[in-house]
C-alpha positions in Angstrom: -25.8 -6.9 -20.6 -23.8 -3.8 -21.1 -25.0 -0.3 -22.1 -24.3 -0.9 -25.8 -26.0 -4.3 -25.8 -29.1 -2.8 -24.1 -29.1 -0.1 -26.7 -29.0 -2.6 -29.6 -31.6 -4.8 -28.0 -34.0 -1.9 -27.3 -33.6 -0.5 -30.9 -34.1 -3.9 -32.6 -36.9 -5.0 -30.3 -38.8 -1.8 -30.8 -38.5 -2.3 -34.6 -39.7 -5.8 -34.3 -42.9 -4.8 -32.5 -43.6 -1.9 -34.9 -43.0 -4.1 -38.0 -45.0 -7.0 -36.6 -47.9 -4.7 -35.8 -47.9 -3.3 -39.3 -47.8 -6.7 -41.0 -50.6 -8.0 -38.7 -52.8 -5.0 -39.4 -52.3 -5.5 -43.2 -53.1 -9.2 -42.9 -56.1 -8.6 -40.6 -57.6 -6.1 -43.1 -57.3 -8.7 -45.9 -59.0 -11.3 -43.6 -61.7 -8.9 -42.6 -62.5 -7.9 -46.1 -62.9 -11.6 -47.0 -65.2 -12.2 -44.0 -67.2 -8.9 -44.4 -70.1 -11.0 -45.6 -70.7 -12.0 -42.0 -72.0 -8.5 -41.3 -73.5 -7.5 -44.6 -75.3 -10.7 -45.6 -75.4 -13.0 -42.6 -76.6 -10.4 -40.2 -73.9 -10.9 -37.5 -72.9 -8.2 -35.0 -69.6 -6.3 -35.1 -68.4 -8.1 -31.9 -68.7 -11.6 -33.5 -67.1 -10.3 -36.7 -64.1 -8.9 -34.8 -63.7 -12.0 -32.7 -63.7 -14.3 -35.6 -61.2 -12.3 -37.6 -58.9 -12.0 -34.6 -59.0 -15.7 -33.9 -57.7 -16.4 -37.4 -54.5 -14.4 -36.7 -52.4 -16.9 -34.6 -52.3 -19.4 -37.5 -50.0 -17.0 -39.5 -47.9 -15.7 -36.6 -45.3 -18.5 -37.1 -44.5 -17.1 -40.6 -45.0 -13.4 -40.0 -43.0 -13.0 -36.7 -39.7 -14.4 -38.1 -40.0 -12.1 -41.1 -40.6 -9.1 -38.9 -37.5 -10.0 -36.9 -35.5 -10.3 -40.1 -36.6 -6.9 -41.4 -35.9 -5.3 -38.0 -32.3 -6.8 -37.7 -31.4 -5.8 -41.3 -32.8 -2.3 -40.7 -31.0 -1.8 -37.4 -27.7 -3.2 -38.6 -27.8 -1.0 -41.6 -28.5 2.0 -39.4 -25.6 1.1 -37.0 -23.3 0.7 -39.9 -24.3 4.0 -41.5 -23.7 5.8 -38.1 -20.3 4.1 -37.8 -21.4 2.5 -34.5 -20.2 -1.0 -35.6 -16.8 0.4 -36.3 -16.7 2.1 -32.8 -17.8 -1.2 -31.2 -15.1 -3.2 -33.0 -12.4 -0.6 -32.2 -13.3 -0.8 -28.5 -12.2 -4.4 -28.5 -15.6 -6.1 -28.4 -15.7 -9.7 -29.5 -17.8 -10.6 -32.5 -20.3 -12.7 -30.4 -20.6 -10.1 -27.8 -21.8 -7.7 -30.4 -24.2 -10.3 -31.7 -25.5 -11.3 -28.3 -28.4 -8.8 -28.0 -29.9 -9.7 -31.4 -29.4 -13.4 -30.6 -31.2 -12.9 -27.3 -34.1 -11.2 -29.1 -34.1 -14.1 -31.6 -34.4 -16.6 -28.7 -37.3 -14.6 -27.2 -39.1 -14.7 -30.6 -38.4 -18.4 -30.9 -40.0 -19.2 -27.5 -43.0 -17.0 -28.4 -43.5 -18.9 -31.7 -43.2 -22.2 -30.0 -45.8 -21.2 -27.4 -48.1 -20.0 -30.2 -47.7 -23.3 -32.2 -48.1 -25.5 -29.1 -51.1 -23.8 -27.5 -52.3 -20.5 -28.8 -53.0 -21.5 -32.4 -55.0 -24.7 -31.8 -56.9 -23.1 -28.9 -57.8 -20.1 -31.2 -58.8 -22.4 -34.0 -61.1 -24.4 -31.8 -62.7 -21.3 -30.5 -63.1 -20.1 -34.1 -64.9 -23.4 -34.9 -67.4 -22.8 -32.1 -68.0 -19.3 -33.4 -68.6 -20.6 -36.9 -71.2 -23.0 -35.5 -72.9 -20.2 -33.7 -72.9 -18.0 -36.8 -74.4 -20.8 -38.9 -77.0 -21.6 -36.3 -78.0 -18.0 -36.0 -78.2 -18.0 -39.8 -80.9 -20.6 -39.7 -82.6 -19.2 -36.7 -82.8 -15.5 -37.8 -81.4 -14.8 -41.2 -82.9 -17.4 -43.5 -85.6 -15.8 -45.6 -88.6 -17.6 -47.0 -88.3 -18.5 -50.6 -84.5 -18.0 -50.7 -81.7 -20.5 -51.1 -78.9 -19.9 -48.6 -75.4 -21.6 -48.6 -73.6 -21.0 -45.3 -70.7 -23.3 -46.3 -69.7 -25.0 -49.5 -71.9 -28.0 -50.2 -74.6 -27.1 -47.7 -77.8 -25.4 -48.9 -80.9 -24.4 -47.0 -84.4 -23.4 -48.1 -87.6 -22.6 -46.2 -91.1 -21.9 -47.4 -92.3 -19.9 -44.5 -91.7 -19.1 -40.8 -94.4 -19.0 -38.2 -94.7 -16.6 -35.3 -93.7 -19.3 -32.8 -90.4 -19.9 -34.7 -91.5 -23.1 -36.5 -90.2 -23.5 -40.0 -92.5 -24.7 -42.7 -91.3 -26.4 -45.9 -87.7 -27.0 -44.7 -85.1 -28.3 -47.2 -81.5 -29.1 -46.4 -79.2 -30.3 -49.2 -75.8 -31.7 -48.0 -73.2 -32.5 -50.8 -70.0 -32.0 -48.7 -69.2 -35.7 -49.0 -68.7 -36.7 -52.7 -69.4 -40.3 -51.8 -72.8 -39.6 -50.3 -75.2 -36.8 -51.1 -78.1 -36.3 -48.8 -81.3 -34.2 -49.1 -83.6 -33.6 -46.2 -87.2 -32.4 -46.7 -89.7 -31.8 -43.9 -93.2 -30.2 -43.7 -92.4 -28.7 -40.4 -89.1 -28.1 -38.5 -88.1 -26.6 -35.2 -84.6 -25.3 -34.0 -83.6 -26.4 -30.5 -80.5 -25.1 -28.7 -79.0 -27.0 -25.7 -75.8 -25.5 -24.2 -73.4 -24.9 -27.1 -75.2 -27.4 -29.4 -78.0 -26.8 -31.8 -80.4 -29.3 -33.4 -82.9 -29.1 -36.2 -85.9 -31.3 -35.4 -87.8 -32.2 -38.5 -91.3 -33.6 -38.6 -93.1 -35.5 -41.3 -90.6 -35.7 -44.1 -88.2 -37.6 -46.4 -84.5 -38.2 -46.8 -83.1 -38.7 -50.3 -79.7 -40.4 -50.3 -77.5 -41.1 -53.3 -74.1 -42.8 -53.1 -71.2 -43.0 -55.5 -71.6 -46.8 -55.6 -75.1 -46.7 -56.9 -76.9 -44.2 -59.2 -80.3 -45.0 -57.6 -81.7 -42.6 -55.1 -82.8 -44.1 -51.8 -85.9 -42.5 -50.2 -86.4 -42.8 -46.4 -89.6 -41.5 -44.9 -89.7 -40.3 -41.2 -92.1 -38.9 -38.7 -89.4 -37.2 -36.8 -85.7 -36.8 -37.5 -83.0 -34.8 -35.6 -80.1 -33.1 -37.5 -77.2 -31.9 -35.4 -76.3 -28.4 -36.7 -73.2 -28.3 -34.4 -71.5 -30.8 -36.7 -71.4 -28.6 -39.8 -67.7 -29.1 -40.3 -67.7 -32.8 -39.7 -70.4 -34.7 -41.6 -68.9 -37.9 -40.0 -71.1 -38.7 -37.1 -71.4 -37.0 -33.7 -67.7 -37.1 -32.6 -65.6 -34.1 -33.4 -62.4 -35.0 -35.4 -60.2 -31.9 -35.3 -58.3 -30.8 -38.3 -54.5 -30.7 -38.2 -54.3 -26.9 -37.5 -56.8 -27.3 -34.7 -54.9 -30.1 -33.0 -52.4 -29.7 -30.1 -48.8 -31.1 -30.6 -49.6 -34.1 -28.5 -52.6 -34.9 -30.6 -50.5 -34.6 -33.8 -47.8 -36.8 -32.3 -50.3 -39.5 -31.3 -53.6 -39.1 -33.3 -56.7 -40.9 -32.3 -56.9 -44.2 -34.2 -60.6 -43.6 -35.1 -59.9 -40.1 -36.5 -61.2 -40.3 -40.0 -59.0 -37.4 -41.1 -55.9 -39.3 -39.9 -57.0 -42.5 -41.6 -57.5 -40.6 -44.8 -54.3 -38.5 -44.9 -51.9 -39.5 -42.1 -49.1 -37.5 -43.8 -50.8 -34.2 -43.0 -50.6 -34.9 -39.3 -46.9 -35.7 -39.6 -46.2 -32.6 -41.7 -48.1 -30.3 -39.3 -46.3 -31.7 -36.3 -42.8 -31.2 -37.7 -43.7 -27.8 -39.2 -44.7 -26.5 -35.8 -41.5 -27.9 -34.2 -39.1 -26.6 -36.9 -40.7 -23.1 -37.2 -39.2 -21.7 -34.0 -35.7 -22.3 -35.5 -36.1 -19.7 -38.2 -35.8 -16.6 -35.9 -32.3 -17.7 -34.9 -31.4 -18.4 -38.5 -32.6 -15.0 -39.7 -30.7 -13.2 -37.0 -27.5 -15.0 -37.9 -28.0 -14.3 -41.6 -28.4 -10.6 -40.9 -25.3 -10.6 -38.8 -23.3 -12.5 -41.4 -24.2 -10.1 -44.1 -24.3 -6.7 -42.2 -22.7 -7.2 -38.8 -19.1 -6.2 -39.6 -17.3 -2.9 -39.8 -17.3 -1.1 -43.1 -16.8 2.4 -44.2 -19.6 4.7 -45.2 -18.3 4.6 -48.8 -19.0 0.9 -49.1 -22.3 -0.1 -50.8 -24.6 -2.0 -48.4 -27.4 -2.6 -50.8 -25.9 -5.9 -52.1 -25.5 -7.2 -48.5 -29.1 -6.3 -47.7 -30.5 -7.9 -50.8 -28.4 -11.0 -50.2 -29.6 -11.3 -46.6 -33.3 -11.0 -47.7 -32.6 -13.6 -50.5 -31.0 -16.1 -48.3 -33.7 -15.8 -45.6 -36.5 -16.0 -48.1 -34.9 -19.0 -49.9 -34.4 -20.8 -46.6 -38.0 -20.2 -45.5 -39.4 -21.2 -48.9 -37.3 -24.4 -48.8 -38.7 -25.1 -45.4 -42.3 -24.8 -46.6 -41.6 -27.0 -49.6 -40.0 -29.6 -47.5 -43.1 -29.7 -45.2 -45.2 -30.3 -48.3 -42.9 -33.1 -49.3 -43.2 -34.6 -45.8 -46.9 -35.2 -46.4 -46.1 -37.9 -48.9 -42.5 -38.9 -48.1 -41.2 -39.5 -44.5 -37.6 -39.0 -45.6 -38.3 -35.3 -46.2 -38.0 -34.8 -42.4 -34.3 -34.4 -43.0 -35.0 -31.3 -45.1 -37.5 -29.9 -42.6 -34.9 -29.7 -39.8 -31.8 -29.7 -42.0 -32.6 -26.4 -43.8 -32.8 -24.3 -40.6 -30.2 -26.1 -38.6 -27.8 -26.3 -41.5 -28.3 -22.6 -42.2 -27.7 -21.8 -38.5 -24.4 -23.7 -38.5 -23.2 -22.2 -41.8 -24.1 -18.6 -40.8 -22.4 -19.1 -37.4 -19.2 -20.5 -39.1 -19.3 -17.5 -41.5 -19.5 -15.0 -38.7 -16.7 -16.8 -36.8 -14.3 -16.9 -39.7 -15.2 -13.6 -41.3 -14.9 -11.7 -38.1 -11.1 -12.4 -38.0 -9.3 -9.5 -39.7 -12.4 -7.3 -39.9 -12.1 -5.6 -36.6 -13.7 -8.1 -34.2 -10.7 -9.8 -32.7 -12.0 -9.9 -29.2 -8.9 -8.5 -27.5 -9.1 -8.0 -23.7 -9.0 -4.5 -22.3 -5.4 -3.4 -21.7 -3.9 -6.0 -24.0 -1.4 -4.5 -26.3 -1.0 -5.2 -30.0 2.7 -6.0 -30.7 2.2 -6.8 -34.3 3.1 -3.2 -35.4 5.8 -2.5 -32.9 9.2 -1.5 -34.3 12.4 -3.4 -33.6 14.4 -2.1 -30.5 17.0 0.4 -31.4 
């Protein structure tokens, strides 16, 4: 990599880092404001609050990082053009792809980072976030529930206690679970006790009743019990004791070959297919965005020429391609044939942008002449 290539790589890479950091801070603030209830109402510490909000970040990196790269490339190319550096590079005999190589290398690095995030970082962070959510809700029952108040830690799940004894026992415990529309359960116990074992938490209820109503029958079934154990670690499941991870919590191998007994896969198999191909196609967009930027702004032009139209066009093409990719992923949930669009949009865009750069470069300064090669096109006839 030559001096000029290192210069372009350093300038563009620095802009990517700065823009990505700015975008992530803005998004983190919006997530933090939404989850501020963890500290104000649910009584959680600042450490738990920060960990939970930070663990939610990897899920959006696949969309934010390519956009940061696009903005950085457009900004740097506009700056190079305004300083006439592109004209100097073309006049020195550099080939069009040699000029594009530092930005393409940066796009390749971003592509690999996004793939690593999609394959490992995102599902790992989401699983860790799940465990923190369980901890928060367990602590909610253990410490935050106030006698006489109804508390809803998650949609469809409501707790109520009458009193709490000094030894930690809960008197007059009520748990209403309406997360499953096909079956609504209500648990009532005269006395309950919270037990923690490793990372799991259980509510042991004594001397109570279970009221169950299903969508098939309007009648309420009442079951009396002397002792009943409710697994609080399965707040998110409601489908037995085995954890069935959601699509964004699954690794690529689990999306490619889901467990046959996964009730989420049985209910909506298309979501697993869409999530898999979305993660595999996402890394293609950094290369596409780099090529779009180069196709619109990577050629010599005078300082008198207006670059605003080229900038707007580059943003429009990139945003249109990304929006089309997201829509095709949504179509893939219901229609397998949409997989052609999922990969066709970024790959087709890459080929078109590369062809445009190759053909447009001829006659605009990037001829790729070797050093020392003379141009005889303007020599006069011998006298």
